[in-house]
N, C-alpha and C positions, 0 to 999 in steps of 0.2 A: 504494499500499499504506500509506503514511503517512497519507493521508486516511482510509482505512478505520479505522486505529488511532485517529485523532482523533475521527471521527464516532461510533465505537462505544465510546469511552472505554476503550481498552486501556491497560495500563500502558506505561511508558517502554520504548523499545527498548534491549536490553542485548546486549552482544557475547557470542556463544557460540563459544568457541575451537574445540570439536570440529567444528562446522558451518562455521566461518569466516563467520559471518553475524550480523546484528543480528536479534534476535527480540523479539516482544512477545506476551504471552498475555492473553487475554480471552474475550469471548463475542460471537458474531454472533447476535443474538436470544437464544435460550436454549442455543445450541450452543457448546461450548468450541472455541476456535480458536487456532492459533499463526500469527502473521504472521512471515514470514522474508524478510529483505533480504540476499541474498548479498553478501559483501564480496569475492568472487572476481571475476576477469575474467568477462565474460558467457559466454564459451565454457566456463567451468567451473561454471556455476550448479548443475548437477546434483549436484555434491559437497555443496553446502549443503542441497539439497532431500532427498537420500537420507538425511541424518542424522535426518530426521523422518518420512519415509515409508518404512516397512520392508517393504512387500509390494506386489505388483501389485494386490491387493484394496484395500489402503489408498489406493492411488494414485487410485482412483475418487472419493475425497473431496477430492482436491487440486485447488486452483484456482491456475493460473499466470496472472499478469497481466504483459503485455509489450507493447512497441511493435511496430508492423508497418508496413514500408514499402509493402506492397501494399494498404493500406487508407487511404483519404483522411482527412486531418486532420479531427477532430470526429466521426469514425465509430467505433463499436465493433462488434466481431464476436465473438460467443461460440461456441466450438466444442468438441466432445468427440471424442476418439480420431481426431484428424486428424494428418497429417504436419507436419513442422516448417516447411515452406515456405522453407527456406534460413536460418531464424533460428538462429544459432549457440548461443544460450542454451537455446532449446527443444530443439535437437538434444542438448545436454548433459544436459538433464533426462531426455529419453527414453532415452539411453544408460545413465544412472545407474539409472533405475528399471526398465529393460528392458521398457518398455511405452509405448504412445501413449495408453493408456486413462486420461486425465485431462482435466479441463476447462481451457479457457484463455479469457481475455478479451484480444483483440487490440485495441490502441489505435492507430488510424491516425495516422501522422505525416507523410504525404506530401501535397503539394498536390493539389487535385482537378482532374482533367482532364475529358475528354468523358464523357457519360453516367454521372457520379458515380463514375468509376473513378479510382484513384490514378495520378498522373503518375509514370512510371518514373524512378528515379534509377539511372544505370548507371555502372559503373566503381568498383572497391573504394575508391579514394581519395574520390570524390564521396559514396559511400554513408556512409563513416565521418564525413566532414565534416558531412553532413546529420544523421546520427543524434546526433552529439555537439555539434552547433552550437547557437547561441542562437536562441530564438523571437523573432519580430517581436511587437510588442505585440498585433496583431490575432490572431496564432496563439496567443499566451499566453492570451488571453481565451477562445478556442475550446477550448483544452486544459483550462482550469479548469472549464468547463461539462461537458465530457465526463468529467472525473475524478469529479465528483459522481455521475454515473450508474454509473461503475465501482464506487464504494463501495456504492451501493444494490444493484447486481447481485451483489456479493460477499455482502452480507447475505442477499439472497433465495436465493442458491445454498446457503448454509449452513442456511437455515431452511425453504425450500420446495422445494429441489431444482433440478436443472439446467434442466428444461423452462421453468419459470417465470422463472428468471434469464435464460435465453437470450432469451425473449420480450421481457423488459425491456431487455436490452443491445442486441439487434439492431433495435430500433425507433428510428428516427432522430428 
């Protein structure tokens, strides 16, 4: 999200007390946009989002960007109106908005196993350690490359719609 703000020349992130989030306002192409970085725990992300998305109809213009253990590192997957897949932050957003009807960019954070599938990390303690752990230098390079595509997909989502953005994001 910070890279989107930087690439698209948004203003600085400012703390919004009502949403308990850092927000930056600007434009993606010609479309006005608000970038929201919740300052809540992940499992309460919906509280920050619902401060800006007031209806199920408005949720269709929402793009949530998040990590995903079920997607290999360096891979993006853009989806619309799909289940949370066990992601506590996405579950929180769905509960707060009372809908699954919004777009998401899932950023893979797992090692790649056979047939380009993510290697499974099991056990809550191992999952937390993996999600919150430090990247190895090779992983960090991979993440930086993929984040550039995330920023571009976000811009395309705002200016050209979900289908074009999905095509860009889901191409490896």
